[in-house]
MARTI-687574 format. One record per residue: residue in one letter; x, y, z of N, C-alpha, C in turn. Coordinates in steps of 0.02 Angstrom, whole numbers, padded with zeros to 5 digits, always signed. Last residue first. Example, Ala and Ser with C-alpha at 12.3 -4.5 7.8 and 13.67 -1.06 7.14 Angstrom:
# residues 2
S+00642-00112+00354+00684-00053+00357+00645+00002+00394A+00660-00284+00390+00615-00225+00390+00660-00165+00390
This chain:
# residues 361
L-01436+01013+00189-01385+01060+00154-01358+01115+00208I-01500+00918+00275-01488+00909+00207-01430+00949+00183W-01531+00946+00411-01514+00880+00392-01492+00868+00320P-01609+01101+00369-01598+01047+00418-01589+00981+00388V-01523+01207+00267-01580+01162+00272-01567+01106+00317L-01401+01280+00290-01466+01314+00290-01528+01274+00286L-01293+01192+00352-01287+01263+00337-01355+01300+00339T-01312+01084+00496-01300+01095+00425-01296+01169+00412R-01235+01014+00641-01278+01072+00612-01258+01079+00537S-01160+00922+00696-01212+00902+00666-01253+00954+00629R-01053+00981+00773-01040+00964+00701-01102+00936+00664P-01050+01119+00870-01098+01058+00856-01084+01038+00778W-00896+01170+00938-00949+01182+00890-00987+01120+00869S-00802+01127+01021-00866+01144+01053-00919+01157+01003S-00682+01109+00952-00727+01050+00958-00790+01067+00996G-00685+01280+00899-00650+01213+00894-00700+01151+00905F-00722+01412+00900-00746+01366+00952-00720+01297+00954D-00660+01476+00793-00662+01506+00855-00680+01457+00910K-00665+01383+00680-00599+01408+00705-00606+01435+00776R-00800+01366+00679-00762+01306+00694-00693+01325+00714Y-00844+01496+00642-00864+01466+00705-00829+01407+00724R-00782+01505+00516-00761+01552+00574-00786+01520+00641Q-00852+01405+00444-00778+01403+00458-00754+01447+00511R-00981+01461+00452-00967+01399+00487-00893+01390+00496K-00964+01573+00380-00978+01582+00451-00962+01518+00488K-00936+01521+00254-00885+01560+00288-00897+01570+00362Q-01064+01458+00231-01002+01420+00230-00947+01456+00268A-01142+01573+00227-01153+01525+00282-01092+01479+00288W-01106+01635+00107-01094+01666+00171-01093+01619+00233L-01150+01536+00021-01089+01550+00024-01061+01590+00092F-01287+01551+00044-01255+01486+00056-01182+01497+00064M-01313+01680+00004-01321+01663+00076-01285+01599+00090Q-01292+01666-00134-01251+01706-00096-01254+01689-00028I-01402+01576-00163-01332+01557-00175-01281+01595-00134A-01508+01656-00132-01498+01592-00090-01428+01566-00097G-01503+01759-00223-01495+01773-00146-01475+01712-00110V-01523+01690-00343-01461+01725-00333-01448+01738-00257C-01658+01641-00314-01598+01595-00327-01533+01627-00312T-01730+01759-00301-01720+01712-00244-01666+01665-00254F-01713+01821-00424-01684+01854-00365-01681+01805-00311L-01780+01722-00503-01710+01739-00514-01677+01769-00453A-01908+01728-00449-01875+01664-00443-01795+01680-00450A-01946+01860-00494-01940+01840-00421-01897+01782-00405A-01944+01838-00631-01896+01885-00600-01892+01876-00527Y-02044+01741-00645-01974+01723-00658-01929+01771-00631S-02177+01723-00530-02143+01768-00569-02072+01740-00585R-02278+01700-00438-02268+01652-00505-02229+01685-00553S-02324+01763-00326-02314+01799-00391-02304+01754-00451I-02329+01669-00222-02384+01715-00234-02382+01743-00309G-02211+01606-00235-02272+01568-00238-02330+01604-00250V-02122+01703-00214-02124+01671-00275-02186+01633-00291F-02142+01725-00079-02157+01776-00124-02157+01750-00198A-02096+01600-00032-02164+01614-00021-02186+01675-00070I-01964+01620-00058-01995+01565-00093-02069+01579-00087W-01936+01722+00029-01936+01739-00042-01965+01679-00080A-01943+01656+00149-01986+01716+00139-01996+01726+00066L-01838+01569+00140-01908+01543+00143-01956+01595+00129T-01731+01654+00145-01743+01614+00084-01811+01591+00082E-01742+01694+00280-01744+01746+00230-01762+01708+00158F-01725+01571+00347-01789+01597+00348-01801+01659+00295S-01590+01552+00311-01639+01501+00299-01711+01536+00300Y-01528+01660+00374-01529+01651+00302-01583+01604+00274N-01561+01629+00507-01575+01694+00479-01577+01690+00402P-01494+01506+00526-01565+01506+00519-01593+01574+00491C-01352+01448+00502-01373+01517+00494-01449+01523+00475T-01334+01314+00539-01282+01363+00557-01312+01436+00553V-01470+01223+00602-01428+01248+00554-01388+01306+00576L-01519+01170+00732-01527+01135+00673-01475+01158+00617D-01508+01265+00825-01485+01197+00848-01488+01155+00783F-01562+01383+00782-01488+01373+00781-01463+01304+00800G-01704+01374+00785-01676+01369+00722-01595+01357+00726F-01695+01430+00941-01743+01431+00889-01703+01435+00818G-01541+01376+01015-01612+01393+01018-01642+01392+00952T-01380+01465+01005-01423+01407+01016-01497+01428+01019P-01223+01521+00952-01290+01530+00953-01329+01462+00965I-01077+01537+01047-01108+01487+01001-01189+01499+01010S-01013+01705+01037-01033+01647+01075-01067+01597+01028R-00888+01826+01030-00932+01785+00994-00949+01726+01044V-00852+02002+01044-00855+01939+01079-00906+01894+01040R-00822+02126+01009-00827+02078+00955-00826+02010+00981T-00911+02268+01087-00860+02213+01080-00870+02171+01017G-01014+02354+01097-00944+02382+01095-00889+02331+01094V-01124+02251+01184-01111+02318+01153-01042+02341+01154P-01100+02075+01171-01109+02137+01210-01087+02195+01167R-01185+01963+01076-01122+02002+01073-01139+02070+01109L-01299+01896+01085-01245+01854+01100-01178+01898+01101K-01394+01988+01046-01392+01976+01112-01328+01935+01129V-01387+01969+00900-01367+02031+00936-01355+02020+01007L-01443+01846+00882-01373+01852+00872-01346+01919+00901K-01580+01869+00921-01540+01820+00966-01459+01830+00952L-01617+01952+00822-01614+01978+00889-01576+01934+00936H-01607+01868+00713-01564+01925+00713-01561+01947+00783T-01716+01779+00743-01645+01752+00747-01588+01808+00746Y-01822+01870+00735-01804+01838+00795-01734+01812+00801F-01821+01896+00593-01807+01955+00643-01787+01922+00706N-01849+01767+00546-01789+01802+00518-01772+01857+00577S-01979+01755+00599-01927+01710+00625-01857+01737+00606I-02045+01855+00527-02039+01862+00598-01985+01817+00627E-02031+01797+00400-02005+01865+00411-01996+01876+00492S-02096+01678+00407-02025+01683+00391-01990+01747+00408F-02226+01711+00439-02188+01670+00484-02115+01679+00472C-02261+01781+00319-02257+01816+00385-02221+01777+00440W-02249+01680+00220-02205+01736+00223-02200+01776+00286L-02348+01595+00264-02279+01567+00269-02231+01628+00265T-02458+01681+00245-02446+01652+00314-02374+01629+00318I-02452+01692+00104-02444+01751+00145-02428+01736+00218W-02474+01561+00064-02409+01589+00048-02396+01649+00093F-02604+01535+00117-02552+01491+00137-02485+01528+00127F-02675+01632+00044-02674+01641+00118-02616+01594+00150N-02663+01586-00081-02630+01653-00066-02626+01656+00011V-02742+01472-00073-02667+01465-00086-02633+01530-00069L-02865+01528-00045-02833+01483+00003-02760+01480-00011T-02892+01608-00163-02886+01637-00092-02850+01595-00046S-02790+01545-00300-02847+01549-00256-02840+01587-00193N-02687+01643-00406-02696+01592-00357-02771+01602-00328N-02675+01748-00501-02654+01680-00517-02686+01625-00476D-02777+01886-00541-02753+01843-00489-02738+01775-00517Y-02709+02016-00650-02762+01966-00633-02734+01925-00584A-02614+02089-00718-02665+02120-00682-02729+02077-00669R-02504+02058-00792-02516+02021-00730-02570+02047-00686E-02502+02142-00899-02509+02069-00908-02521+02029-00852P-02473+02265-00843-02545+02249-00854-02552+02175-00878S-02352+02245-00709-02366+02254-00779-02442+02238-00794Y-02287+02220-00589-02345+02267-00592-02360+02285-00661L-02187+02131-00607-02240+02116-00555-02301+02159-00569W-02094+02183-00699-02132+02127-00715-02192+02112-00671Y-02044+02292-00625-02070+02300-00688-02111+02243-00716A-01993+02241-00506-02054+02283-00504-02084+02287-00574L-01878+02165-00550-01936+02133-00514-01998+02175-00519N-01798+02269-00608-01822+02207-00644-01881+02169-00614L-01787+02366-00501-01815+02381-00569-01842+02314-00602G-01763+02272-00373-01793+02329-00384-01825+02337-00455S-01697+02154-00369-01756+02155-00328-01792+02223-00333L-01599+02192-00480-01631+02122-00473-01694+02126-00429F-01571+02331-00454-01584+02299-00520-01634+02236-00508W-01542+02357-00326-01580+02406-00361-01605+02379-00427Y-01473+02245-00277-01539+02251-00247-01582+02306-00293H-01358+02239-00361-01396+02180-00345-01470+02195-00322G-01312+02367-00353-01335+02343-00419-01380+02277-00408C-01263+02381-00229-01325+02416-00239-01352+02390-00309N-01147+02305-00237-01203+02287-00192-01269+02314-00216K-01078+02373-00342-01090+02301-00346-01149+02282-00303F-01067+02498-00288-01100+02491-00351-01119+02420-00367I-00998+02490-00166-01072+02509-00162-01102+02495-00234N-00871+02455-00190-00912+02397-00186-00987+02423-00183F-00807+02580-00171-00823+02558-00246-00871+02501-00240V-00767+02585-00040-00826+02624-00060-00847+02608-00130P-00727+02435+00046-00709+02487-00005-00771+02521-00038M-00808+02437+00216-00784+02403+00150-00760+02455+00099S-00805+02433+00392-00813+02462+00329-00793+02415+00278E-00793+02357+00520-00824+02423+00512-00842+02447+00447V-00852+02194+00557-00808+02240+00516-00838+02305+00507S-00959+02163+00640-00888+02143+00664-00843+02189+00623F-01098+02265+00674-01051+02240+00623-00982+02222+00649R-01261+02240+00727-01188+02262+00747-01145+02227+00702H-01435+02289+00701-01370+02251+00685-01306+02281+00710L-01537+02380+00751-01522+02314+00782-01452+02290+00766F-01562+02505+00693-01573+02501+00760-01547+02433+00794I-01525+02498+00558-01518+02559+00596-01519+02546+00665T-01552+02371+00515-01486+02399+00509-01477+02457+00548E-01692+02361+00549-01644+02321+00578-01572+02345+00571L-01738+02454+00453-01747+02469+00524-01698+02424+00560G-01704+02387+00329-01678+02450+00347-01682+02468+00417R-01791+02273+00342-01715+02264+00339-01679+02333+00355K-01919+02327+00345-01889+02286+00401-01819+02289+00405L-01912+02381+00215-01922+02422+00274-01896+02389+00337F-01914+02261+00139-01857+02306+00142-01856+02362+00197H-02042+02207+00184-01976+02175+00191-01920+02217+00192L-02135+02302+00154-02129+02278+00221-02063+02247+00231M-02119+02306+00011-02111+02368+00054-02095+02350+00125C-02154+02176-00027-02098+02205-00038-02075+02266+00003L-02293+02171+00024-02241+02125+00058-02171+02154+00038T-02356+02273-00054-02353+02277+00016-02294+02236+00045L-02334+02214-00183-02310+02281-00164-02301+02288-00091L-02414+02096-00171-02342+02094-00179-02307+02157-00164V-02541+02153-00155-02512+02113-00096-02432+02110-00107K-02564+02204-00273-02563+02247-00213-02536+02215-00154Q-02552+02097-00353-02513+02138-00362-02506+02192-00307E-02673+02023-00299-02602+01992-00290-02547+02049-00304Y-02775+02109-00345-02763+02093-00274-02694+02073-00266S-02710+02208-00485-02756+02156-00456-02740+02151-00379H-02734+02376-00538-02691+02321-00512-02738+02270-00480S-02810+02446-00675-02811+02435-00611-02773+02371-00594F-02726+02549-00796-02760+02494-00777-02767+02484-00702T-02670+02637-00939-02697+02644-00874-02736+02583-00856S-02519+02624-01040-02589+02619-01028-02606+02622-00954G-02386+02621-01052-02423+02653-01103-02494+02648-01095Y-02297+02580-00952-02334+02524-01000-02376+02553-01051L-02240+02698-00902-02199+02639-00914-02230+02590-00963T-02348+02792-00894-02276+02812-00921-02235+02749-00944N-02449+02720-00831-02462+02753-00898-02393+02763-00932T-02392+02680-00707-02415+02630-00757-02423+02664-00831S-02332+02719-00587-02316+02748-00650-02335+02705-00718F-02348+02652-00473-02394+02713-00488-02379+02748-00556Y-02255+02553-00483-02323+02536-00467-02370+02590-00490V-02132+02623-00489-02159+02587-00546-02232+02569-00541L-02132+02677-00359-02124+02720-00420-02153+02687-00481P-02140+02572-00274-02200+02616-00280-02191+02660-00340H-02005+02518-00314-02068+02474-00319-02131+02527-00319I-01903+02617-00294-01919+02595-00357-01990+02557-00363V-01893+02634-00151-01914+02691-00194-01935+02668-00265L-01854+02518-00102-01917+02556-00069-01937+02612-00114P-01751+02478-00182-01817+02441-00194-01870+02483-00159G-01650+02574-00122-01668+02566-00197-01740+02536-00207L-01635+02561+00008-01674+02622-00013-01692+02611-00089Y-01553+02452+00027-01628+02442+00034-01666+02504+00012E-01424+02510-00002-01456+02447-00038-01527+02445-00032F-01417+02610+00093-01420+02626+00016-01450+02569-00020I-01408+02534+00206-01464+02583+00194-01472+02605+00121Y-01291+02468+00181-01354+02429+00185-01411+02475+00178L-01196+02573+00191-01203+02535+00128-01269+02496+00128T-01205+02615+00323-01225+02662+00271-01240+02624+00204K-01161+02496+00386-01229+02524+00399-01255+02573+00345W-01028+02485+00341-01081+02439+00325-01152+02463+00336G-00950+02636+00277-00973+02596+00333-01027+02549+00303I-00827+02643+00157-00894+02657+00173-00918+02607+00225Q-00668+02709+00105-00711+02663+00140-00777+02687+00147P-00528+02727-00001-00587+02758+00025-00642+02699+00051G-00388+02618+00051-00426+02663+00007-00486+02692+00042L-00310+02555+00142-00363+02517+00105-00404+02558+00048D-00145+02562+00172-00203+02604+00157-00252+02567+00113K-00066+02471+00302-00082+02477+00226-00142+02518+00218I+00072+02425+00403+00014+02467+00390-00001+02468+00315I+00137+02304+00516+00134+02325+00446+00068+02363+00435I+00249+02302+00651+00178+02302+00624+00185+02327+00556K+00369+02213+00751+00357+02248+00687+00276+02243+00673S+00429+02242+00920+00388+02203+00871+00371+02242+00805K+00485+02313+01020+00521+02304+00956+00486+02265+00908H+00398+02227+01142+00446+02277+01128+00488+02267+01066R+00266+02135+01059+00312+02146+01111+00352+02211+01097L+00107+02064+01020+00156+02125+01006+00196+02129+01075G-00002+01981+01027+00058+01950+01017+00119+02004+01004N-00122+02039+01068-00108+02036+00995-00040+02002+00975D-00100+02061+01199-00145+02006+01180-00144+01994+01106L-00014+02170+01191+00016+02105+01211-00031+02047+01197P-00101+02277+01145-00053+02251+01105-00018+02183+01126V-00280+02230+01184-00220+02271+01192-00162+02244+01159K-00421+02226+01074-00372+02194+01118-00317+02240+01130E-00491+02282+00970-00521+02288+01036-00477+02255+01088F-00427+02256+00855-00426+02325+00877-00454+02330+00950N-00326+02128+00818-00391+02139+00841-00394+02208+00876L-00225+02133+00669-00240+02144+00735-00304+02155+00753A-00207+02008+00540-00237+02071+00560-00245+02075+00638S-00052+01930+00505-00115+01923+00534-00146+01992+00560G+00072+01944+00452+00015+01959+00402-00051+01952+00434N+00179+01929+00533+00161+01869+00497+00100+01880+00446S+00196+02055+00595+00244+02028+00547+00227+01971+00509D+00018+02102+00601+00085+02090+00630+00132+02071+00571T-00075+02243+00523-00056+02172+00534+00007+02165+00572I-00192+02357+00497-00134+02346+00532-00123+02275+00546R-00268+02476+00385-00259+02403+00396-00196+02390+00434L-00356+02613+00371-00294+02594+00389-00303+02518+00418R-00479+02677+00346-00441+02655+00289-00377+02613+00311R-00531+02712+00467-00558+02654+00433-00520+02629+00378A-00465+02828+00503-00446+02768+00533-00471+02703+00501S-00427+02935+00362-00476+02906+00410-00452+02837+00438I-00267+03020+00361-00321+02982+00330-00373+02961+00384G-00146+03078+00404-00198+03114+00370-00248+03082+00337L-00053+03017+00479-00049+03002+00410-00102+03043+00365N-00088+03047+00609-00022+03067+00586-00017+03066+00513T-00213+02986+00613-00212+03054+00619-00141+03079+00592A-00171+02847+00599-00214+02874+00549-00218+02950+00554L-00102+02831+00721-00072+02821+00661-00105+02854+00604S-00213+02852+00815-00152+02894+00815-00111+02890+00749T-00300+02749+00780-00321+02820+00774-00263+02859+00771R-00217+02633+00809-00234+02648+00739-00260+02722+00732L-00202+02649+00949-00143+02650+00904-00163+02666+00833V-00336+02625+00986-00300+02690+01001-00240+02698+00955H-00356+02501+00939-00387+02551+00903-00362+02620+00921V-00290+02419+01033-00247+02437+00976-00284+02491+00934P-00312+02477+01208-00327+02435+01148-00294+02461+01093Q-00183+02508+01331-00236+02530+01290-00249+02491+01231R-00079+02458+01394-00142+02450+01433-00198+02478+01386I+00037+02489+01329+00010+02420+01323-00048+02409+01359D+00049+02624+01230+00036+02607+01297+00006+02536+01296V+00180+02640+01113+00120+02632+01124+00115+02610+01205E+00286+02730+00995+00278+02708+01066+00206+02695+01081I+00356+02690+00838+00300+02720+00874+00295+02691+00943E+00450+02709+00694+00443+02683+00760+00391+02728+00794T+00441+02774+00572+00464+02705+00573+00467+02672+00642R+00302+02871+00514+00352+02860+00565+00379+02783+00566V+00289+02932+00351+00270+02877+00395+00325+02868+00452P+00233+03089+00292+00287+03039+00307+00260+02992+00366H+00083+03097+00193+00120+03113+00254+00174+03063+00267S+00027+03024+00087+00047+03090+00078+00084+03117+00133F+00089+02854+00069+00052+02905+00102+00074+02975+00088R+00087+02703-00010+00114+02767-00011+00063+02818+00019S+00102+02549+00086+00066+02597+00041+00105+02663+00038R+00157+02474+00180+00146+02443+00122+00107+02486+00073S+00278+02516+00308+00220+02537+00270+00218+02497+00206I+00305+02463+00472+00328+02457+00401+00269+02472+00362V+00370+02514+00629+00314+02518+00585+00339+02514+00506E+00408+02439+00782+00431+02466+00715+00376+02457+00672L+00361+02500+00941+00349+02453+00888+00378+02484+00826S+00398+02502+01116+00407+02537+01052+00396+02475+00999I+00288+02522+01260+00330+02481+01218+00344+02514+01149R+00243+02560+01431+00249+02580+01359+00304+02535+01325S+00252+02532+01559+00188+02521+01528+00187+02538+01456P+00370+02563+01614+00361+02490+01590+00298+02481+01568D+00471+02697+01577+00398+02683+01590+00384+02611+01564E+00607+02679+01557+00581+02724+01616+00509+02710+01632M+00692+02532+01519+00636+02576+01506+00612+02611+01564L+00864+02540+01537+00801+02504+01559+00743+02557+01550S+00977+02601+01510+00937+02584+01448+00873+02550+01470T+01050+02626+01624+00990+02671+01612+00951+02657+01548S+01081+02461+01684+01102+02523+01647+01037+02562+01643S+01078+02385+01849+01061+02392+01780+01082+02457+01749Q+01116+02265+01966+01135+02330+01946+01115+02336+01871F+00993+02176+02062+01043+02179+02002+01052+02254+01985Y+00942+02081+02199+00956+02154+02169+01010+02143+02114H+00808+01986+02253+00876+01984+02220+00884+02054+02195K+00725+01907+02394+00734+01963+02346+00807+01968+02318N+00703+01822+02496+00678+01801+02426+00688+01855+02376G+00840+01870+02588+00783+01836+02585+00763+01810+02517Q+00939+01962+02490+00902+01975+02553+00842+01934+02550S+01088+01962+02392+01029+01926+02412+01000+01953+02481L+01164+02035+02260+01149+02047+02333+01083+02016+02351T+01264+01989+02133+01201+01986+02162+01202+01995+02233P+01391+02099+02068+01369+02036+02101+01298+02042+02128A+01366+02194+01918+01387+02186+01985+01366+02123+02015T+01319+02202+01793+01381+02229+01800+01405+02228+01879Y+01223+02141+01677+01245+02115+01739+01312+02139+01757F+01107+02238+01614+01180+02221+01608+01208+02208+01672F+00959+02213+01521+00992+02210+01583+01066+02199+01571E+00822+02282+01442+00892+02261+01431+00930+02269+01504C+00654+02217+01432+00702+02268+01451+00768+02238+01437S+00484+02197+01398+00550+02177+01384+00599+02232+01402V+00348+02147+01505+00383+02204+01474+00457+02181+01463L+00189+02079+01518+00266+02069+01509+00290+02128+01478D+00060+02125+01634+00085+02117+01566+00162+02112+01562R+00013+02167+01749+00010+02099+01735+00040+02076+01670L+00106+02272+01866+00076+02261+01797+00071+02186+01791N+00171+02293+01985+00103+02324+01977+00076+02313+01912S+00290+02221+01970+00246+02198+02018+00174+02231+02018P+00343+02183+01806+00337+02228+01863+00284+02208+01910R+00429+02057+01744+00357+02071+01756+00358+02116+01816F+00550+02052+01614+00534+02065+01679+00458+02085+01687T+00660+01957+01514+00590+01981+01524+00571+01989+01598V+00815+01996+01440+00774+01961+01486+00701+01990+01485H+00960+01983+01354+00888+02009+01346+00847+01968+01387A+01120+02004+01444+01062+01954+01408+01001+01998+01406C+01243+02022+01505+01219+02065+01445+01166+02029+01407N+01241+01870+01576+01276+01927+01562+01256+01961+01497T+01064+01826+01606+01133+01806+01593+01170+01873+01581V+00916+01782+01682+00968+01831+01679+01036+01803+01659G+00742+01757+01692+00811+01731+01667+00855+01789+01662L+00626+01801+01745+00619+01744+01714+00687+01714+01685L+00565+01878+01886+00629+01870+01849+00626+01801+01815A+00431+01858+01941+00457+01921+01910+00513+01913+01863N+00408+01735+01995+00365+01758+01943+00401+01821+01904P+00472+01690+02108+00503+01659+02041+00461+01695+01983R+00556+01848+02139+00556+01789+02105+00504+01743+02142Y+00562+02022+02105+00536+01967+02144+00533+01904+02111A+00693+02139+02092+00646+02087+02062+00626+02042+02107R+00756+02307+02084+00734+02253+02126+00683+02202+02090L+00898+02387+02022+00829+02360+02002+00809+02300+02053W+00998+02529+02052+00979+02461+02069+00908+02442+02051R+01100+02599+01921+01057+02602+01973+01034+02532+01994T+01235+02694+01838+01202+02632+01860+01145+02646+01913T+01302+02776+01695+01272+02776+01759+01238+02714+01770M+01449+02763+01605+01381+02741+01612+01356+02743+01681
């Protein structure tokens, strides 16, 4: 066995040495820990605060790289490598891309967890994810995926197409031609503005902490919007039985004003949430200011308030149904967000904040 000298600076560099022991060494040019094998085959030679140890050639040649054991939980068409070398200075998404390329699948489909089943943060380097030399990672194929942005555009496209289609197809759908009332025209305008706003926010504003979801979920998500807020809502709103005004001008003015306030407030809270997360990161901060000091998710609160105003104008059971279903779903999302906030920020998270309704819910 050939030998060579390894120099270590103490106290920070050398954390412990015993005969034929596994020790941890911090190279002077790296801030990260690297695991190496030392064989104490010669006496220590001291020079001031430096110590020299004779080591075997099993010492890693490149201290910036570590080996990880790969365990597969899925069947892949390509063979799975049981061990892979990674650069500890590169974020984990580089590892994911490399693995996905070797397996012949999209990187979005690949889920990577540590030996305890905790998902790795793709923006962090391996050591910040708790990975060390010879650590085990578990990979799983999540199946076909669709990006959240693409999914949202599909969701909102349904109502944007269905509402004008129903509105201008009265003779085909209802068997008669009639003039729509002022309120029906207002409701069509509000629907189009709402979903157009949502679509533009998705394209130009929103950033998603999770890249994708199973492609088959598109049927469930689109069904909610295309049927409940699309076909079911439009059919009853623009029918000849509703071709008259239910409310006075003053009442309609109140509801329209409330709708406009809610939509603008919803956009403003989305803008504040985006500014809390720098581009290209998943960094989270505690949101404060307009609405956020009272409730966990004011964007959901204003969204619900806008649909309540819509129900006030339409007096429609179909609109009330969509509003109730949406409010329940957003309440469940708000619960999950509060749990995540409490986990991320601990005692720093304001416990006085309710979920959607200030001081009540």
